[in-house]
Backbone bond lengths (Angstrom), bond angles and torsions (degrees), N, CA, C in turn:
res aa  C-N    CA-C-N  psi(-1)  N-CA   C-N-CA  omega(-1)  CA-C   N-CA-C  phi
1 M - - - 1.452 - - 1.557 107.92 -
2 Y 1.349 115.65 136.70 1.429 118.42 177.06 1.483 112.56 -134.76
3 L 1.279 118.19 157.49 1.502 123.88 175.74 1.489 107.37 -117.14
4 A 1.315 117.01 132.69 1.459 120.09 174.18 1.548 110.94 -73.73
5 H 1.289 116.49 -29.45 1.452 123.98 177.92 1.523 109.15 -131.02
6 K 1.226 118.51 141.11 1.497 120.62 175.69 1.540 107.14 -74.14
7 L 1.325 112.54 138.49 1.456 117.55 179.77 1.509 109.97 -84.65
8 P 1.344 119.11 138.83 1.457 118.65 178.54 1.561 112.13 -68.31
9 H 1.317 115.93 -25.35 1.486 120.54 -179.86 1.542 106.95 -132.04
10 A 1.306 116.67 166.60 1.429 120.82 -179.74 1.509 110.07 -69.45
11 F 1.324 117.60 -22.87 1.500 121.31 -177.23 1.483 108.05 -124.27
12 M 1.332 116.86 138.45 1.477 120.21 168.61 1.478 109.94 -143.95
13 K 1.331 116.05 121.10 1.510 119.33 179.13 1.506 108.27 -79.73
14 L 1.389 113.84 133.43 1.484 120.31 179.63 1.512 110.38 -104.13
15 D 1.315 117.31 151.12 1.449 123.07 170.35 1.587 110.10 -81.33
16 V 1.304 113.06 -45.84 1.488 119.28 -177.55 1.511 108.48 -131.57
17 L 1.376 115.32 126.73 1.448 120.65 176.13 1.560 108.90 -121.86
18 A 1.342 114.87 122.34 1.436 119.69 -178.18 1.523 109.39 -104.06
19 F 1.314 116.48 125.59 1.458 122.93 174.36 1.514 109.28 -98.68
20 G 1.356 115.72 142.57 1.459 119.99 168.96 1.511 108.30 -139.95
21 V 1.310 116.19 140.39 1.489 118.37 -177.48 1.512 110.08 -69.98
22 H 1.322 117.66 -34.74 1.464 123.62 176.46 1.535 112.78 -118.09
23 P 1.307 121.17 143.30 1.454 119.72 171.64 1.556 106.67 -61.24
24 D 1.265 114.97 125.36 1.505 130.76 -178.41 1.523 113.52 112.51
25 D 1.378 117.13 -17.85 1.476 118.61 177.06 1.500 112.32 -58.20
26 V 1.368 117.55 -47.54 1.423 122.41 179.06 1.486 111.01 -61.91
27 E 1.348 119.26 -46.91 1.435 119.84 -179.02 1.507 111.59 -57.10
28 L 1.324 118.16 -46.40 1.448 121.85 -178.58 1.524 113.30 -64.88
29 S 1.312 119.23 -28.32 1.470 121.49 -165.22 1.480 116.70 -115.42
30 C 1.342 118.28 -34.71 1.501 117.39 -177.00 1.539 111.24 -143.04
31 A 1.320 117.13 19.68 1.461 118.58 177.68 1.515 111.83 -60.50
32 G 1.328 118.00 -38.33 1.468 121.42 178.64 1.524 112.83 -59.93
33 A 1.330 113.49 -42.73 1.514 118.39 -178.85 1.539 108.46 -64.56
34 L 1.335 117.92 -39.73 1.464 120.64 177.88 1.517 111.21 -64.59
35 L 1.318 118.20 -37.00 1.454 120.15 178.58 1.553 110.85 -69.23
36 V 1.337 115.28 -39.02 1.443 119.10 178.76 1.542 109.66 -63.77
37 E 1.302 118.74 -42.10 1.481 121.35 178.48 1.537 110.34 -65.08
38 K 1.343 115.68 -39.12 1.461 118.59 179.37 1.559 111.33 -62.45
39 L 1.329 116.44 -38.93 1.431 122.49 -178.64 1.580 109.95 -66.71
40 Q 1.340 116.12 -20.50 1.477 122.36 178.83 1.549 109.64 -93.26
41 G 1.279 117.86 8.04 1.492 121.53 177.28 1.470 114.71 83.76
42 K 1.379 118.18 13.98 1.475 120.58 178.57 1.498 111.72 -82.54
43 K 1.345 115.51 154.28 1.460 121.23 173.06 1.526 107.65 -90.31
44 T 1.328 114.38 131.76 1.463 118.91 -176.56 1.551 110.55 -132.13
45 G 1.335 112.94 157.76 1.464 117.16 179.06 1.493 110.73 -155.19
46 I 1.351 112.34 167.25 1.475 120.58 -179.56 1.550 107.76 -131.12
47 I 1.357 116.08 137.01 1.442 121.18 170.54 1.463 107.94 -125.69
48 D 1.367 116.40 119.79 1.437 122.50 174.88 1.539 107.81 -91.42
49 L 1.320 118.30 128.17 1.424 121.25 -179.39 1.566 114.60 -71.72
50 T 1.357 115.35 -36.74 1.443 122.50 -177.59 1.490 108.74 -126.31
51 Q 1.285 116.81 168.34 1.459 123.98 174.33 1.545 112.60 -87.38
52 G 1.336 116.98 -1.24 1.414 120.93 -174.51 1.529 113.79 63.59
53 E 1.311 115.84 34.17 1.444 120.82 -170.81 1.552 112.58 -71.67
54 L 1.272 117.55 -15.48 1.517 118.19 177.33 1.524 113.02 -88.66
55 G 1.310 118.06 -2.25 1.446 121.88 177.92 1.492 114.92 -53.44
56 T 1.330 122.60 138.66 1.449 125.39 -177.65 1.541 109.76 -61.82
57 R 1.312 115.85 -41.26 1.466 121.42 -172.71 1.559 109.00 -106.13
58 G 1.326 112.87 150.93 1.507 118.19 179.33 1.487 112.59 70.60
59 S 1.335 116.18 -159.58 1.489 123.37 -179.38 1.522 109.29 -153.30
60 A 1.288 117.68 170.62 1.427 121.36 176.95 1.495 113.48 -57.34
61 E 1.364 115.50 -40.12 1.480 121.41 -177.99 1.520 110.48 -66.62
62 I 1.331 114.00 -43.07 1.516 119.56 179.87 1.528 109.29 -65.83
63 R 1.318 115.79 -43.39 1.476 116.70 -177.44 1.510 111.66 -67.37
64 L 1.298 117.88 -30.97 1.438 121.74 171.87 1.515 110.69 -55.36
65 K 1.290 116.85 -48.75 1.489 120.62 178.90 1.524 111.28 -64.46
66 E 1.341 115.98 -41.12 1.449 119.83 179.83 1.530 111.04 -65.78
67 A 1.310 117.60 -41.57 1.517 121.73 176.18 1.499 112.23 -61.78
68 T 1.317 116.94 -38.54 1.468 121.91 179.40 1.523 110.23 -65.62
69 A 1.346 115.80 -41.90 1.466 120.25 179.12 1.500 109.71 -65.91
70 A 1.331 117.37 -40.23 1.475 120.76 -179.13 1.499 110.56 -68.79
71 A 1.330 118.32 -35.06 1.452 121.48 177.45 1.495 113.10 -61.90
72 A 1.324 115.18 -38.02 1.489 120.10 176.90 1.482 111.00 -65.42
73 I 1.323 119.56 -39.62 1.447 122.93 176.56 1.524 109.80 -62.65
74 L 1.263 118.60 -42.35 1.471 123.63 -176.04 1.560 111.05 -81.93
75 K 1.328 118.28 -7.30 1.462 121.62 173.39 1.545 111.92 62.67
76 V 1.335 115.38 27.05 1.511 115.42 -179.27 1.545 108.57 -69.38
77 D 1.360 113.68 158.81 1.404 119.13 179.23 1.505 113.22 -82.06
78 I 1.397 116.21 -30.49 1.473 118.97 177.32 1.526 105.90 -146.10
79 R 1.299 114.15 153.04 1.451 122.96 166.20 1.522 107.20 -141.28
80 E 1.323 115.83 129.37 1.440 121.76 -179.48 1.521 108.79 -131.50
81 N 1.344 114.60 160.38 1.462 120.18 174.95 1.541 106.60 -128.45
82 L 1.329 116.78 124.60 1.490 121.68 -177.73 1.486 112.99 -78.95
83 G 1.334 119.54 -16.99 1.463 119.83 175.84 1.502 113.29 75.44
84 L 1.308 121.02 24.79 1.479 122.30 175.47 1.498 107.88 -69.15
85 A 1.304 116.18 161.77 1.453 120.47 -176.64 1.510 112.04 -78.21
86 D 1.353 117.43 117.65 1.429 122.23 178.26 1.486 109.25 -58.19
87 G 1.311 117.26 127.87 1.481 122.71 177.58 1.514 114.74 82.48
88 F 1.365 115.89 -17.60 1.438 116.96 -172.95 1.512 115.79 -129.87
89 F 1.339 115.55 6.48 1.478 118.48 176.80 1.548 108.01 -65.78
90 K 1.266 116.76 161.34 1.479 120.61 -175.86 1.567 110.08 -135.01
91 N 1.312 113.93 150.68 1.455 117.89 176.97 1.491 106.15 -88.80
92 E 1.356 114.63 69.08 1.486 124.42 179.74 1.479 108.88 -134.08
93 K 1.325 116.42 176.53 1.446 122.31 -168.07 1.484 115.31 -54.06
94 E 1.313 119.29 -45.55 1.482 122.21 -176.24 1.524 111.21 -58.80
95 D 1.323 117.08 -49.42 1.479 122.04 -177.03 1.526 107.97 -75.75
96 Q 1.352 119.04 -37.71 1.478 121.83 178.74 1.501 110.24 -58.68
97 L 1.291 119.21 -41.52 1.472 121.30 -178.71 1.508 112.20 -63.75
98 K 1.296 116.39 -36.41 1.475 119.53 177.64 1.504 112.56 -64.28
99 V 1.361 115.24 -38.26 1.503 119.47 178.91 1.485 110.72 -74.35
100 I 1.363 117.30 -38.13 1.449 123.46 177.99 1.524 108.82 -59.91
101 T 1.363 116.75 -45.58 1.482 119.77 -179.51 1.516 110.89 -61.54
102 A 1.309 119.49 -39.99 1.442 123.99 177.95 1.521 113.50 -64.21
103 I 1.349 115.83 -43.40 1.504 120.87 174.75 1.478 112.21 -61.94
104 R 1.330 118.01 -46.37 1.503 121.42 -179.96 1.571 109.10 -66.36
105 K 1.263 117.25 -31.59 1.442 120.97 179.14 1.513 112.31 -63.23
106 Y 1.357 117.35 -45.25 1.467 120.92 -174.27 1.518 113.83 -105.02
107 R 1.320 117.76 -12.57 1.479 122.50 172.89 1.540 114.73 46.82
108 P 1.324 116.53 56.67 1.446 119.79 -177.12 1.536 111.87 -73.69
109 E 1.302 113.83 146.71 1.486 118.03 172.32 1.546 110.95 -77.47
110 I 1.273 116.96 -31.36 1.481 121.69 -179.61 1.551 108.12 -133.58
111 I 1.363 113.99 139.56 1.476 119.38 174.22 1.518 107.65 -118.33
112 F 1.322 114.82 138.46 1.453 122.05 166.53 1.539 109.61 -104.91
113 C 1.333 119.48 139.66 1.437 117.77 177.67 1.531 108.83 -147.99
114 N 1.285 117.78 178.08 1.435 124.73 -173.29 1.545 113.62 -61.23
115 A 1.341 114.34 164.14 1.461 119.00 179.92 1.535 109.69 -66.95
116 P 1.359 118.40 150.14 1.411 122.49 -176.40 1.515 113.39 -71.11
117 E 1.355 116.66 -19.16 1.450 123.95 -179.60 1.508 108.58 -155.13
118 D 1.326 116.64 131.98 1.504 118.21 -173.40 1.483 109.87 -159.79
119 R 1.327 114.72 175.56 1.468 123.05 178.70 1.520 111.93 -59.62
120 H 1.333 117.72 -42.12 1.445 123.23 179.12 1.492 107.93 -89.37
121 P 1.364 119.71 122.64 1.465 121.12 -176.73 1.502 114.53 -62.67
122 D 1.369 117.69 -23.82 1.460 121.77 177.60 1.517 110.76 -60.68
123 H 1.345 117.22 -36.11 1.436 120.57 -174.25 1.509 114.55 -60.45
124 G 1.318 116.21 -52.17 1.442 120.42 179.49 1.550 111.95 -64.77
125 R 1.318 116.05 -40.45 1.423 120.32 179.62 1.499 114.15 -62.72
126 S 1.349 115.82 -39.23 1.483 122.28 178.98 1.540 110.29 -72.50
127 S 1.301 115.83 -34.09 1.438 119.31 176.52 1.510 113.03 -58.12
128 R 1.344 116.13 -46.68 1.438 121.46 177.60 1.581 110.24 -65.68
129 L 1.321 116.41 -41.47 1.429 122.12 -178.44 1.531 109.20 -59.29
130 V 1.320 119.56 -47.00 1.435 120.77 -178.98 1.513 113.51 -71.63
131 A 1.330 117.49 -39.35 1.453 122.56 176.27 1.535 109.73 -60.43
132 D 1.276 118.01 -47.26 1.467 122.47 177.13 1.485 114.09 -62.41
133 A 1.347 115.19 -43.04 1.493 120.96 179.09 1.542 108.62 -66.27
134 A 1.311 119.78 -36.16 1.432 120.03 177.16 1.480 112.04 -62.29
135 F 1.293 119.54 -37.68 1.485 122.98 176.64 1.474 108.84 -68.27
136 L 1.320 119.08 -50.84 1.440 125.18 -176.54 1.539 111.37 -61.63
137 A 1.284 117.03 -30.32 1.505 121.30 -178.61 1.526 110.27 -62.68
138 G 1.291 118.15 -20.15 1.482 121.95 179.79 1.533 114.59 -88.50
139 L 1.315 115.32 -5.95 1.487 118.36 -175.66 1.547 110.31 -86.69
140 V 1.301 114.78 125.08 1.486 119.69 -176.98 1.491 114.13 -61.79
141 K 1.289 117.37 -33.74 1.476 120.79 -171.43 1.524 113.31 -85.23
142 I 1.345 118.08 2.30 1.452 120.61 173.06 1.554 106.06 -96.87
143 E 1.300 117.20 115.89 1.457 121.63 -177.72 1.525 113.42 -96.73
144 T 1.286 119.49 129.51 1.436 125.18 175.08 1.560 108.43 -134.28
145 L 1.307 113.56 155.91 1.472 120.88 -177.73 1.528 110.52 -118.78
146 S 1.285 117.03 146.69 1.444 125.10 168.87 1.507 110.47 -140.78
147 D 1.305 118.48 124.12 1.483 122.62 -174.29 1.528 110.00 56.02
148 E 1.367 115.56 36.95 1.470 125.21 175.13 1.556 111.17 66.52
149 K 1.353 115.84 19.71 1.466 120.07 177.11 1.541 107.14 -119.48
150 V 1.358 114.94 141.78 1.434 120.95 176.90 1.498 110.56 -65.35
151 Q 1.295 116.33 132.90 1.461 119.97 -178.25 1.541 110.24 -89.76
152 L 1.299 114.35 150.64 1.471 122.11 174.14 1.509 109.05 -81.72
153 P 1.358 118.04 147.67 1.459 118.83 175.05 1.550 111.48 -63.30
154 W 1.343 112.92 159.35 1.459 115.13 179.33 1.506 108.42 -147.43
155 K 1.319 117.02 132.95 1.500 122.96 178.32 1.489 110.25 -110.68
156 T 1.306 116.83 107.72 1.438 123.36 175.72 1.490 109.44 -71.37
157 K 1.341 117.83 140.25 1.472 121.49 -173.44 1.532 110.68 -72.60
158 Y 1.330 116.78 -44.47 1.469 119.04 -178.62 1.497 111.57 -139.22
159 V 1.306 120.02 142.24 1.442 124.56 166.55 1.546 105.91 -114.86
160 F 1.318 114.23 119.62 1.479 122.16 179.98 1.528 107.18 -111.33
161 Q 1.321 115.66 135.54 1.407 122.62 175.27 1.519 110.98 -99.10
162 Y 1.350 114.96 127.60 1.457 115.83 177.23 1.527 112.61 -85.60
163 I 1.303 115.06 165.07 1.454 121.84 -172.84 1.548 106.56 -99.45
164 Q 1.340 115.78 133.46 1.476 121.04 -174.24 1.531 110.48 -112.99
165 D 1.345 114.49 -125.07 1.460 118.73 -172.96 1.564 112.51 -67.67
166 R 1.316 117.31 -50.88 1.413 121.96 -176.63 1.565 108.95 -84.65
167 F 1.347 112.77 140.97 1.479 115.70 -177.51 1.518 112.30 -73.37
168 I 1.279 114.90 134.36 1.463 122.30 171.89 1.525 105.56 -131.70
169 Q 1.335 117.58 137.38 1.394 122.08 -179.70 1.587 108.05 -67.10
170 P 1.303 115.82 121.84 1.498 117.76 -176.93 1.559 110.83 -75.03
171 N 1.321 113.43 153.52 1.473 118.35 169.96 1.546 110.10 -83.61
172 F 1.276 116.73 -27.45 1.484 124.16 175.87 1.473 111.15 -158.61
173 V 1.321 116.77 155.58 1.436 121.60 173.93 1.513 112.86 -125.73
174 I 1.322 115.89 155.31 1.471 121.01 -179.73 1.506 109.43 -115.44
175 D 1.329 115.01 130.10 1.454 122.49 179.19 1.561 110.24 -67.47
176 I 1.293 119.19 116.01 1.465 122.55 179.37 1.525 112.02 -117.05
177 S 1.308 117.13 19.73 1.479 121.92 -171.95 1.511 111.73 -56.52
178 N 1.338 116.52 -41.36 1.474 119.13 -173.28 1.552 111.26 -81.74
179 V 1.312 118.49 -6.38 1.485 119.88 177.33 1.527 113.53 -123.86
180 F 1.329 113.96 12.81 1.503 116.22 -173.25 1.552 112.68 -65.08
181 E 1.310 117.01 -36.42 1.454 119.19 -177.93 1.570 109.47 -66.74
182 D 1.302 117.21 -35.45 1.489 119.62 176.96 1.519 109.10 -69.17
183 K 1.354 117.46 -36.31 1.489 118.33 175.15 1.530 111.79 -59.43
184 L 1.348 115.03 -45.22 1.463 119.84 177.18 1.533 111.90 -59.35
185 E 1.325 117.75 -40.96 1.427 121.57 179.51 1.507 111.28 -63.75
186 S 1.340 117.35 -37.22 1.476 120.16 179.41 1.509 110.95 -68.81
187 I 1.311 119.02 -31.80 1.454 123.04 174.32 1.503 111.68 -67.66
188 K 1.359 116.49 -44.80 1.428 122.41 -176.55 1.581 111.29 -70.37
189 A 1.370 115.98 -12.96 1.459 117.29 174.21 1.503 112.86 -61.99
190 Y 1.373 116.43 -21.03 1.474 121.45 177.43 1.533 108.22 -88.95
191 G 1.333 113.27 73.35 1.479 118.84 -177.74 1.445 117.98 -60.60
192 T 1.355 117.37 -25.36 1.462 120.16 179.14 1.545 112.24 -85.74
193 Q 1.302 118.12 -17.44 1.471 122.21 -174.21 1.522 114.96 -94.33
194 F 1.325 113.38 -39.06 1.495 114.00 -175.46 1.553 110.88 -113.49
195 H 1.294 117.27 -178.68 1.424 120.55 -169.73 1.538 109.94 -59.26
196 N 1.319 115.91 122.77 1.450 122.71 -178.35 1.533 106.82 -155.42
197 P 1.367 114.66 100.55 1.532 118.75 -175.78 1.554 111.34 -58.22
198 E 1.318 117.90 -23.82 1.452 118.60 179.40 1.498 115.89 -80.58
199 D 1.356 119.13 -11.82 1.424 121.46 179.75 1.478 111.42 -99.58
200 T 1.315 115.92 126.02 1.458 120.38 -179.63 1.546 108.33 -129.46
201 S 1.369 114.60 32.42 1.444 120.08 -174.73 1.489 114.94 -75.28
202 G 1.331 119.72 -12.33 1.413 121.21 -175.61 1.530 111.46 -165.53
203 P 1.318 115.17 173.29 1.520 118.89 179.49 1.558 109.97 -68.78
204 Q 1.303 115.21 158.31 1.424 120.79 179.22 1.552 108.06 -69.37
205 T 1.297 112.79 140.83 1.488 120.42 -179.52 1.576 110.00 -119.36
206 Y 1.290 114.56 175.62 1.481 118.87 175.09 1.507 113.22 -55.32
207 I 1.324 119.03 -36.21 1.450 119.37 -173.34 1.580 109.80 -98.11
208 S 1.314 119.56 -2.74 1.452 119.73 -176.69 1.544 111.21 -96.93
209 T 1.335 116.24 -1.82 1.507 119.36 176.36 1.470 111.21 -75.08
210 P 1.342 119.77 154.24 1.493 121.94 175.18 1.483 111.96 -60.63
211 D 1.377 116.57 -32.87 1.441 120.27 -178.11 1.502 112.60 -64.81
212 F 1.351 118.05 -27.88 1.416 117.01 -176.79 1.559 112.51 -68.32
213 L 1.331 116.18 -40.92 1.518 116.50 176.18 1.495 110.73 -65.24
214 D 1.366 115.91 -32.85 1.468 116.56 176.88 1.513 111.06 -60.88
215 S 1.367 114.32 -38.99 1.469 117.08 -177.69 1.529 111.63 -66.02
216 V 1.367 117.19 -29.65 1.493 120.86 176.07 1.533 108.82 -65.34
217 I 1.296 114.87 -43.22 1.471 120.92 -178.75 1.563 109.94 -64.42
218 Y 1.343 114.94 -47.32 1.482 118.66 -179.27 1.527 111.81 -62.80
219 R 1.375 117.05 -39.89 1.478 119.41 177.43 1.532 111.13 -60.00
220 S 1.287 115.89 -42.47 1.481 121.53 -179.86 1.540 108.26 -64.73
221 K 1.289 116.45 -39.82 1.484 118.13 178.98 1.574 112.48 -67.23
222 M 1.341 112.53 -35.73 1.511 119.18 -178.31 1.532 106.43 -68.05
223 F 1.325 119.06 -46.81 1.447 119.85 178.35 1.513 111.55 -63.61
224 G 1.314 116.15 -39.25 1.455 119.88 177.12 1.507 113.84 -61.28
225 K 1.349 115.95 -39.38 1.452 119.14 176.90 1.500 114.99 -60.18
226 M 1.360 115.92 -27.16 1.431 120.36 -177.22 1.562 110.81 -63.69
227 I 1.373 116.92 -28.40 1.415 120.64 -176.93 1.582 112.91 -121.14
228 G 1.337 114.37 13.85 1.453 120.09 174.53 1.485 114.77 75.31
229 V 1.355 119.53 32.11 1.472 123.02 178.49 1.533 104.63 -126.64
230 K 1.365 115.44 173.93 1.485 117.24 -177.82 1.460 114.77 -77.26
231 Y 1.362 119.12 -42.38 1.456 121.63 -177.24 1.523 109.46 -138.41
232 A 1.325 117.32 143.14 1.486 122.29 176.18 1.532 109.31 -149.96
233 E 1.294 115.32 162.58 1.486 123.03 172.86 1.540 107.60 -118.12
234 G 1.357 115.43 140.74 1.493 122.20 -176.76 1.557 112.48 -103.25
235 F 1.324 111.63 147.14 1.466 119.68 -178.91 1.493 110.33 -138.55
236 I 1.327 115.15 153.50 1.462 120.27 172.52 1.496 111.52 -122.46
237 S 1.318 119.52 158.58 1.414 122.48 -177.10 1.525 111.11 -142.32
238 E 1.298 117.16 128.85 1.443 120.26 175.44 1.553 111.52 -73.67
239 K 1.316 114.66 -26.91 1.488 119.47 179.94 1.539 110.89 -92.96
240 M 1.292 116.43 141.59 1.459 120.01 176.94 1.526 110.58 -64.84
241 I 1.350 116.10 134.69 1.441 121.48 -178.16 1.505 106.99 -92.88
242 G 1.381 116.14 126.59 1.482 119.29 -179.65 1.462 111.16 -114.60
243 I 1.367 116.13 156.42 1.451 119.95 175.92 1.542 107.57 -129.12
244 K 1.323 116.76 161.79 1.474 120.07 -177.90 1.538 113.36 -87.82
245 S 1.327 116.15 -25.40 1.463 120.69 176.66 1.476 109.60 -158.86
246 T 1.302 115.19 170.20 1.505 120.75 177.27 1.502 112.45 -69.08
247 D 1.331 116.62 -12.42 1.497 117.97 178.67 1.524 111.52 -59.95
248 A 1.358 116.13 -23.95 1.476 119.90 175.67 1.513 110.69 -60.76
249 F 1.346 118.22 -36.29 1.421 122.13 179.73 1.503 110.57 -73.99
250 I 1.302 117.36 -40.84 1.467 121.81 -178.20 1.494 111.33 -66.06
251 Q 1.336 118.06 -38.81 1.451 121.79 179.96 1.514 113.40 -72.94
252 N 1.390 114.90 -20.68 1.467 117.76 -177.14 1.532 109.42 -92.69
253 I 1.304 114.24 -173.09 1.492 119.30 -175.14 1.513 107.75 -73.14
254 T 1.371 115.56 141.49 1.458 120.05 175.57 1.469 110.95 -116.67
C-alpha cells in the first residue's frame, strides 16, 4: 500500500473517493470530476485496486511513480494501492474485505468506480466488487480493522460508474471544461503507458498509440456537446438520483 501524500492524521474523511482497478483508470475516466470537486473545496482521493503489474509496458514500480505524479497534478488528499492481483482478483470475501476496510477508513459520500462492462475484463469485475463492497460496508455485523481498531460501518450515498473504452449512455455528465488541460497532464504522467516518443521500454499497445489519446479528447468533447460545454465526463448510476427542488436544475448547466 502506498500514499501519494502523507496524511496529517491517521484518519481523513473524504467527500469523493475514486476507485480504479489499474493505475491510470481514474485519470482517463474521472480525473476532471475530481478536479472540479477539489476546486469546490471538497476532499478527494484515489484508491487503485492493483499495481497494474500485468501491463505490457512499464512495471509496477514505474507505475507507482507515475501514479504519485498524477496524484499531485490532481491535488487529491490521498492515494492508496490495495495490492490486489492484477487480472486475478475476485469479487469474493477476501478482496471485498480489503475494499470495505478502505471505504470505512475514508467514509466517502460519493464513490466513483470502473465501468460495469468494458473492453478490459478487469473493469467490469472491479465495478461489481466496489459496488458490492460499498453495500457491505454499511452492515454492522461485518467486522473490519484499521490500525488495530474495529471500524464503524459506513453507508456511501452514491456509487457512480465512470465510462471507459466502450461507449455507455451516461445518466449524467459533469462539465470539466475549466480543468481539462490538467486532466490531460495527469494522463500524460503515465509516460510508459500512453503515447510518448521518448519511451521505448516496450512494444506499442492499444493505449500507447497517438490515436488513443485523441479518442479520450473526442469522448470528452462528445459528452460536453450533450450539455453545451466544451468538455465533460459521463457517469452512470444504478440508484435513482434525487433532488430537493428544481433549484438544482436552475443552478446547473442549461
